[in-house]
C-alpha positions as CSV (number, residue, x, y, z in Angstrom):
1,M,-5.2,-12.3,-19.8
2,P,-4.8,-9.7,-17.4
3,Q,-8.0,-7.4,-16.8
4,E,-8.1,-3.8,-18.2
5,P,-6.9,-1.2,-15.5
6,Q,-9.8,-0.1,-13.4
7,P,-10.2,3.1,-11.1
8,K,-9.4,2.4,-7.6
9,R,-10.8,4.3,-4.6
10,P,-8.8,7.1,-3.2
11,T,-8.1,5.5,0.4
12,A,-5.0,7.3,1.9
13,R,-2.4,4.8,2.5
14,R,0.5,7.0,3.5
15,S,1.7,4.7,6.5
16,L,0.9,1.1,6.8
17,L,2.0,-0.2,10.4
18,F,2.7,-3.8,11.0
19,M,1.7,-5.3,14.3
20,P,2.5,-8.8,15.4
21,G,-0.9,-10.8,15.4
22,D,0.0,-12.7,18.6
23,S,-0.1,-9.3,20.7
24,L,-3.4,-7.8,21.3
25,R,-1.6,-5.2,23.4
26,K,0.5,-4.1,20.5
27,I,-2.6,-4.2,18.1
28,E,-4.6,-2.0,20.6
29,K,-1.5,0.3,20.8
30,A,-1.8,0.8,17.0
31,T,-5.3,2.3,17.2
32,T,-3.9,5.0,19.1
33,L,-1.4,5.8,16.3
34,P,-1.7,8.2,13.3
35,A,-1.2,5.3,10.9
36,D,-3.6,5.3,7.9
37,S,-3.5,1.3,7.9
38,V,-2.8,-1.1,10.6
39,I,-1.5,-4.5,9.2
40,M,-2.2,-7.4,11.8
41,D,0.8,-9.8,10.9
42,L,0.3,-13.6,10.7
43,E,3.5,-14.1,8.6
44,D,7.0,-13.2,9.5
45,G,6.1,-11.3,12.7
46,V,4.7,-14.6,14.2
47,A,6.5,-17.7,15.1
48,R,5.3,-20.9,13.5
49,S,4.3,-22.2,17.0
50,R,2.3,-19.0,17.7
51,K,0.3,-19.1,14.3
52,D,-3.0,-20.5,16.0
53,A,-2.8,-18.0,19.0
54,A,-2.1,-15.3,16.5
55,R,-5.2,-16.0,14.4
56,T,-7.4,-15.9,17.4
57,T,-5.7,-12.7,18.6
58,V,-6.4,-11.0,15.4
59,A,-10.0,-12.1,15.2
60,Q,-10.5,-10.9,18.6
61,A,-8.9,-7.4,17.7
62,L,-11.0,-7.1,14.8
63,T,-14.3,-7.7,16.6
64,T,-13.5,-5.9,19.9
65,L,-11.3,-3.0,19.3
66,D,-12.0,0.6,18.0
67,F,-9.7,1.4,15.0
68,G,-11.1,4.7,14.2
69,G,-10.8,5.5,10.8
70,R,-7.7,3.3,10.4
71,E,-7.7,0.6,7.7
72,R,-7.7,-2.9,9.3
73,L,-5.5,-5.3,7.4
74,V,-4.4,-8.8,7.9
75,R,-1.1,-10.2,6.4
76,I,-1.7,-13.9,5.8
77,N,1.0,-16.3,5.1
78,P,2.0,-16.7,1.4
79,V,-0.7,-18.9,-0.5
80,S,2.1,-21.5,-1.3
81,T,2.1,-22.5,2.4
82,P,-0.3,-24.5,4.4
83,F,-0.9,-21.8,6.7
84,S,-2.8,-19.2,4.3
85,R,-6.1,-21.0,4.1
86,A,-6.1,-21.3,7.9
87,D,-5.3,-17.6,8.3
88,L,-8.4,-16.7,6.0
89,D,-10.8,-19.2,7.9
90,A,-9.9,-17.7,11.1
91,T,-10.2,-14.1,10.3
92,I,-12.9,-13.8,7.8
93,A,-15.8,-13.7,9.8
94,A,-14.3,-10.8,11.8
95,R,-14.7,-8.6,9.0
96,P,-11.2,-7.0,8.2
97,D,-11.1,-4.4,5.4
98,G,-8.7,-6.5,3.5
99,Y,-5.9,-8.8,3.4
100,V,-2.0,-8.3,2.6
101,I,-0.8,-11.2,0.6
102,P,3.0,-11.7,0.8
103,K,5.5,-13.1,-1.7
104,V,3.1,-12.9,-4.6
105,E,4.5,-14.5,-7.7
106,S,1.8,-15.1,-10.0
107,A,-1.8,-13.9,-11.0
108,E,-3.0,-17.3,-9.7
109,D,-1.6,-16.6,-6.2
110,L,-4.1,-13.5,-6.1
111,Q,-6.9,-15.3,-7.9
112,S,-7.0,-18.1,-5.6
113,V,-7.6,-15.7,-2.6
114,D,-10.0,-13.9,-4.8
115,R,-12.0,-17.0,-5.2
116,Y,-12.2,-17.6,-1.6
117,L,-13.3,-14.1,-0.8
118,D,-16.1,-14.3,-3.5
119,E,-17.4,-17.2,-1.4
120,A,-17.1,-15.4,2.0
121,E,-18.9,-12.3,0.8
122,R,-21.8,-14.2,-0.7
123,A,-21.9,-16.3,2.6
124,N,-21.6,-13.0,4.9
125,G,-24.0,-10.9,2.8
126,R,-21.1,-8.6,2.0
127,P,-21.1,-6.7,-1.3
128,R,-18.9,-8.2,-4.0
129,D,-15.2,-7.1,-4.0
130,S,-15.8,-5.3,-0.7
131,L,-12.6,-7.1,0.6
132,R,-9.4,-5.6,-0.7
133,L,-6.1,-7.1,-1.7
134,L,-2.6,-5.6,-1.4
135,A,0.2,-7.9,-2.9
136,I,3.6,-7.7,-1.8
137,I,6.1,-8.0,-4.7
138,E,9.3,-9.4,-2.9
139,T,10.7,-12.2,-5.0
140,A,12.7,-12.3,-8.5
141,R,9.6,-14.2,-9.9
142,G,7.1,-11.7,-8.8
143,V,8.9,-8.8,-10.4
144,M,9.0,-10.8,-13.6
145,N,5.3,-11.3,-13.6
146,L,4.3,-7.9,-12.5
147,A,1.9,-7.0,-15.4
148,A,-0.1,-10.3,-14.8
149,I,-0.2,-9.7,-11.0
150,A,-1.2,-6.1,-11.5
151,G,-4.2,-7.1,-13.7
152,A,-5.1,-10.2,-11.7
153,S,-8.0,-9.1,-9.5
154,P,-10.5,-6.4,-9.3
155,R,-9.9,-6.5,-5.5
156,L,-6.4,-5.4,-5.9
157,D,-5.7,-1.9,-4.5
158,A,-2.0,-1.7,-4.1
159,L,1.4,-3.3,-5.1
160,M,3.8,-3.1,-2.1
161,F,7.6,-3.5,-2.7
162,G,9.6,-5.7,-0.3
163,A,13.2,-5.0,-0.8
164,E,14.6,-7.1,1.9
165,D,13.2,-10.4,1.0
166,L,13.9,-9.5,-2.9
167,A,17.6,-9.0,-2.1
168,G,17.7,-12.3,-0.3
169,D,15.9,-14.3,-3.1
170,M,18.5,-12.7,-5.6
171,G,21.6,-13.3,-3.5
172,A,22.2,-9.8,-3.6
173,T,24.2,-7.6,-0.9
174,R,21.6,-5.1,0.8
175,T,22.9,-1.8,0.7
176,R,21.9,1.7,2.2
177,A,21.7,3.2,-1.5
178,G,19.6,0.2,-2.8
179,W,21.0,0.2,-6.3
180,E,20.9,-3.7,-6.1
181,V,16.8,-3.5,-6.0
182,F,16.5,-0.1,-7.9
183,Y,15.3,-1.8,-11.0
184,A,12.7,-3.8,-9.1
185,R,11.5,-0.9,-7.0
186,S,11.0,1.3,-10.3
187,A,9.2,-1.8,-11.9
188,V,6.7,-2.1,-9.1
189,A,5.9,1.7,-9.3
190,I,5.5,1.8,-12.9
191,A,3.2,-1.5,-12.8
192,A,1.1,0.3,-10.2
193,A,0.8,3.2,-12.2
194,A,-0.2,1.2,-15.5
195,Y,-2.9,-0.3,-13.7
196,R,-4.1,2.5,-11.7
197,L,-3.0,0.8,-8.3
198,Q,-1.4,2.4,-5.3
199,A,2.3,2.0,-4.9
200,I,3.6,1.1,-1.4
201,D,7.3,1.4,-0.7
202,T,9.5,-1.0,1.4
203,V,10.2,-1.1,5.0
204,F,13.3,1.0,6.5
205,I,14.9,-1.3,9.0
206,D,17.1,1.2,10.8
207,L,14.8,2.1,13.7
208,T,17.0,4.8,15.0
209,D,17.6,6.9,11.9
210,L,14.5,8.8,11.3
211,D,16.4,11.3,9.1
212,G,17.3,8.6,7.0
213,L,13.9,7.4,6.9
214,A,12.7,10.9,5.9
215,E,15.3,10.9,3.1
216,E,14.1,7.5,1.7
217,C,10.4,8.6,1.7
218,R,11.3,11.6,-0.2
219,F,13.0,9.5,-2.7
220,A,10.3,6.8,-2.9
221,R,7.6,9.7,-3.2
222,Q,9.7,11.2,-6.3
223,M,9.5,7.6,-7.8
224,G,5.8,7.5,-7.6
225,Y,5.1,5.8,-4.4
226,I,2.2,7.1,-2.3
227,G,2.9,5.5,1.1
228,K,5.4,3.3,2.9
229,M,5.4,0.2,5.3
230,A,6.2,0.9,8.9
231,I,7.6,-1.6,11.4
232,H,7.8,0.6,14.5
233,P,5.4,3.3,15.8
234,R,8.1,6.2,15.7
235,Q,8.3,5.7,11.9
236,V,4.7,6.7,11.4
237,P,4.8,10.5,11.8
238,V,7.9,10.8,9.7
239,I,6.2,8.7,6.9
240,N,2.9,10.5,6.9
241,A,4.7,14.0,6.8
242,A,6.9,12.6,3.8
243,F,3.8,11.4,1.8
244,S,1.4,14.4,2.5
245,P,1.7,17.4,0.2
246,T,2.7,20.5,2.1
247,P,0.6,23.7,2.3
248,E,2.7,25.3,-0.2
249,E,2.3,22.3,-2.7
250,I,-1.4,22.4,-2.2
251,A,-1.6,26.0,-2.9
252,Q,0.6,26.0,-6.0
253,A,-1.4,23.0,-7.4
254,R,-4.7,24.6,-6.9
255,R,-3.5,27.8,-8.4
256,L,-2.3,25.9,-11.5
257,V,-5.6,24.0,-11.8
258,V,-7.6,27.0,-11.7
259,A,-5.2,28.9,-14.2
260,H,-5.7,25.6,-16.4
261,D,-9.4,26.0,-16.3
262,E,-9.5,29.5,-17.1
263,Q,-7.2,29.1,-20.2
264,Q,-9.4,26.2,-21.3
265,A,-12.5,28.3,-21.0
266,G,-10.7,31.0,-23.2
267,G,-9.8,28.4,-25.8
268,A,-6.1,28.1,-24.9
269,G,-4.4,24.8,-24.5
270,V,-0.7,25.3,-23.5
271,F,0.1,28.4,-21.5
272,E,2.5,30.2,-19.5
273,L,2.6,30.3,-15.7
274,D,5.3,31.9,-13.5
275,G,7.6,31.7,-16.6
276,K,7.1,28.2,-17.2
277,M,5.1,26.4,-20.1
278,I,2.4,24.3,-18.6
279,D,0.6,21.6,-20.3
280,M,-1.6,18.5,-19.6
281,P,1.1,16.4,-17.7
282,M,1.7,19.2,-15.3
283,V,-1.9,19.7,-14.8
284,R,-2.3,16.0,-14.1
285,A,0.4,16.2,-11.6
286,A,-1.2,19.1,-9.8
287,M,-4.5,17.2,-9.8
288,R,-2.7,14.2,-8.1
289,V,-1.4,16.6,-5.4
290,L,-4.9,17.8,-4.7
291,D,-6.1,14.1,-4.6
292,R,-3.6,13.0,-2.0
293,A,-4.3,16.0,0.2
294,R,-8.0,15.2,0.1
295,A,-7.3,11.4,0.8
296,A,-5.4,12.5,3.7
297,G,-8.0,14.9,5.0
298,I,-5.9,18.1,4.6
299,E,-7.5,19.5,1.5
């Protein structure tokens, strides 16, 4: 049975930047960029012949580089492959902040990693559930099993949507409009909200079209996503800007919350502000704006 939704810590994850795990130079470059999270990749970004070298490099990066306040994540290979256990064995002692699990298709995919991390935390004297998990939903089976996946582990912080792999799994033609994956994109955002997880949007593969990236970010934010995966350093500032509340949005949210508190103190529930009827869904939306601003360090 899926676990009941649990509150999650308000870590800002606007931009999650992938760097190939076999390049210490590129990982070091990521520590100078404004990404909220750095994902050291052992999966698609590394050739099969370079897996062992990449594991060594990622462990070295985790133990020698100063990431500042950036979250340090490792994307392992899918749990269905023979590589995932070696990925965990080689990096766990280097104390990453968490693991990104690709191609998650069932609750068991996460629970198998969860059991491994339980043992690792006990062995290394780390607090229980201190190592976080982020699950990438990028297959048709993963979409169909979203509820079970979202409730599979108390370590789970976020659901990440992988449109490119999903389209391939479906046999769909990937288009700029994205209607072929729109159902799944919505389903991931809804499942994340239902289980109080963060929803992280798919990569944008056109590295030269920053205007298109900004537009896609705005659309994803409207759908309920709080951040986006990045595959190139130049994408990070665009993503951060798109998923950060503007000063005007923060001011309006603060004004609405103050007005609500005043109305509540006066015994009123629903009230009018600027010619609009304000009720609790609007108040909660304003509170989320302020939460995002605080998590991003701008409130």
